[in-house]
N, C-alpha and C positions, 0 to 999 in steps of 0.2 A: 393550965393557964399558960404555961411556957410554950407548949405545943401549938395552942391557938393563936398565940402572939406571932408565931412564925411568918404565916401568910401576910400579916399586917406589915411586918418588918420588910419583907421581900417587896411588897407593893409600894412601900415608902421609899426604899432604895431605886426602884424601878422609875418611880415618880420623880426622885431627885436627878436620876441620870437623864431623864427625858427633858427636865427643866434646864439642866446644864447644856444639853445639845441645842435646845431651842435658843439659849442665850448666845451661844457661840456661832450658831448657823449664820447669823448675818455678816460676822467678821470673816468666817472661813469662806463664805461665798465671795465676799469682797476681795479677798487675798487670792482665792482661786481664779475668779473670773478676770479680775481686773489687774493682777500683778503676776502670779505664776504663769497661767496660760498664754498672755501675751508675750512674755519673755521666752517661754518655750518656742512660741511660732517665730518670734525674732530670731532666735538661734537657727531654727530650721530653714528660714528664709535666707540667712546670711550665708548657709552653706550650699545654696543653689547657685549654679552657674549657668546663665542663659546663652544657649547655643543658636537659637532661632525662635520664630514665633512658636509660643507653647512648647518649646523644646529645652529641657534643662538637664543637667547633670550635677551630681554631687560632689563637691571639693572644696578646697581651701583657696581658690583662686581669689576671692574677694578680700581675704586677709593677706595674702602673700603680695597682692597690689598695693595694699596699704603701706606695707614696710618696705616695698620696692620705690616708692615715691616719697621723697624726704619731706615734701610740702605737707604730706598727711600726718606723719608721726611727730613732725616737728611742731606742727599746729597743735597737736594734742598735748604734747609736753608743755608748750607755751600756755595753753589754757588752763592746764591743771596747775601750773606755778603761779599764774595770776590769780587764779581761784583761791590757791592757799594764801597768798600775800593778801587778797581782800579779806579773807576770813581772819588772818591774824590782826589786821588793820581794824576790823570791825570789833573784834575782842578787846582790843586796847582802848577804843573809844568808848564801847559800851560798858565795859566793866565799871569805872568810876560812876557814870550815870545810874547804873542799875544799883550801886551800892549806896550812893546818895538817896535814891527813891526808897530802896529798902530799910535803910538803918539811920539815915541822918534826918528825916523829917517825919512827921506823924499827922494824923487826922486828915483833914479835907486837902490840905497842901500836897500830901503824898498822893491822893487819888487825882488830884489836878495835874500833877507832873506826869502821872501815869497816862491820863488821857491825852496830854500834849504830846507824849512819845508815840502815842497810837494815832493821833490826828493826821500826819502825812499820809498814813497808809489807808485812809478813807478815800483817797483818790487813786485812779488806776496807775499802774506803773508806767503806762505809756506818757500820762500827763506828767508824772513826776521826772520822767528822763527828758522830756521836751523842756521842762522848766530849767534843766541843768544845761541844755543846749543854749537857751536865751542867756543864762549866766556866763557860759564860757566862750561864746562866740566873739568875733572881733569887735563888735559893737555892744559886747555885753557889760554886765556890772563890774566885773573884775578888771577887764581891759580898760574901761573908763575910769575906774578908781585909780589903777596904776598911772595912767596918763595924768590924772589931777593932782597925784602926788608927786609928780616929776620923775618917777622911776623909769618910764618908758617915754619915748618921744613919738610913737606911732601905734597904732592898734595891734594888739598881738592875738594871734589864733590859738586858743587853748583845746581846741576840739582835734580829734583824729590822732590820739596817741593814747599810750597805756595808762598815762597818769589821768586822763579823762575817763577812761574805762574804769579804773580803780575807784574814782569818786562816785561814779554812777552804781557800781556794784555795792560799795559799802553803803551808801544811802538807802538803796532798794532793799537791802537785806538787815539793816539795824535792828528793826523791830524783832526779827527772830532769834537774835542774840540778847536782846534787852530782856524779853519776857522770861526765858528759863533762868536768867541770872537772878532777875528780881524774885522770882519764886524761890529759888534755892537759898539765896542770902537773907530772904525774910524770915526763913526758919532757924537762921543762926542765933543762938542764945547770946544776948548783949553781955552776959555776965562772964562768957568765956573770954570775950575781947577785952572786958575790964581786968580780968585775972592775968591775961598776957601782959598788960601794962604794969599791974601791980607787982610781977614778978621780975621786972626790970626790963622788959622787952620794949624796943622802939617801934615806930611805925611799921617799919620795913620788916621786921621780926615778926611781929603780930599778923602782918599780911602773909608772910610766906609761911608760917607755922600753924595758923589758925584759920584765917579767912579763906586763902585759896585752897587749901585741903577740903574745907566744907563745901566750898563752891565748885569743887572739881566736877561732880555730875552734871551740873548746870553748864559749866563751861564746855565740857565734851558735847553735850547735847546740843548747845547753841552752834559750836563749831561744825558739827556734822550737818545740821540743817542749813547753816549759811554756805558750807562749801558745796552741798548738793545744789543748792539753789544757783550759786554763781557758776558753778560748772556746767549747769544745763540752761544758763540764761542765754537767750538769743537777741532779745530786743534791745537790751542797754548796750553790749558791745557794737552791735550793727549801727545804732544811732549816734553814740558818742566816740565810737573808734573810726566811722567812716568806712568808705568802701576799701580802704587798704587795710582794714583790721582783719587779721587772721584769728578766728575764733572756730573752734572745732564743731560746735553745734550748728553753726551756719554752713559748714561743709555738708553735715547731714542733711540739712535742709535742702541744700543744692542738688544733693543726690536723690532725695525722694521727691521733691516738688518740681524742681526745674529740669533735671535730666531723665526723671522717671526711672532711675536706676535703683529700684527698692531693694535688690539683692545686696549691692555694695553699701547703700544706705543702712540695711540692718547690720551688716558687719561693723561699720562705723559706730552704730549705736551700742552694739554689744561690746566693743572695745571700750567705749566710753564707760559703760557699766562696770567693766572690769577694773579700770583705772580708778574710778570713784570708790569702789568697794575695797580695793587695795590701799588706797590712802586712808580710808576710815579705819581699817584693820590695823595699820600701822599706827595711826593715832591713838586707837584704843590700847595697843600694846605700850606704847610710850607712856601714855598717862596711867596705865594699869587699872583701867575701867573696863567693865563689861557693858554691852549693849543694853541688856535689860535693866542695869542700875542707872543708866544715864536716861532712859526713857520712861522711867516710873516716877 
């Protein structure tokens, strides 16, 4: 009986292995064809130096030109810092909203508020950004309101600066912070919060010792998503920051589309990838989280 069962066990393991391969095949193909191979090609293209028509050599010229021109690396640093600031501001705004939706209300009102949080994102990013242009321009709602209150005596232009870019970036990425926070806070046991208060803790102590540690995977996941989206955003800084806005993804666009310098554009894109990965790695180390735990 045991000898006869061996072929069936082997066939069962082979079938299980085949099923696992078939299940993983779409994800592996997606990762390989759309992420890994394009990045390898991007790196190879960035190492090419154009000498003439169809004449190239391999070198680091595209990278040395980046560090030689201060406008390039200073714009990358500026873009990274504004993206970090936008991520932090998005977290500060989204956390109370997510906690209220997850823990303070129940039933239909909870679903209604969650739908209201999703509602602005049913419209394209372009339309939402154009809406902020209407609000922030000289004849916009804020300028007219300040004049009506007597705080200013003439129209004020609120576009074309870093504050306008921050407003647009926070607004366009808010959903991607709220959703992971609501998901992780919804799993927090209410009795833990009650126990914290029963043991003499105040609101700040309960927040620091119970709520934030429990929500940390969602916080880190939301921050990674928002940071990546803001760092790679090109539409919002271009529209709200104006022509004088220095944003690194716009420089990449100029290299690829306007100047047809794909080699240097690829180098700039790879440098943006390195900076974003470095910031995410530092954030994971500071929060003592793993990438696997934040994305599950």
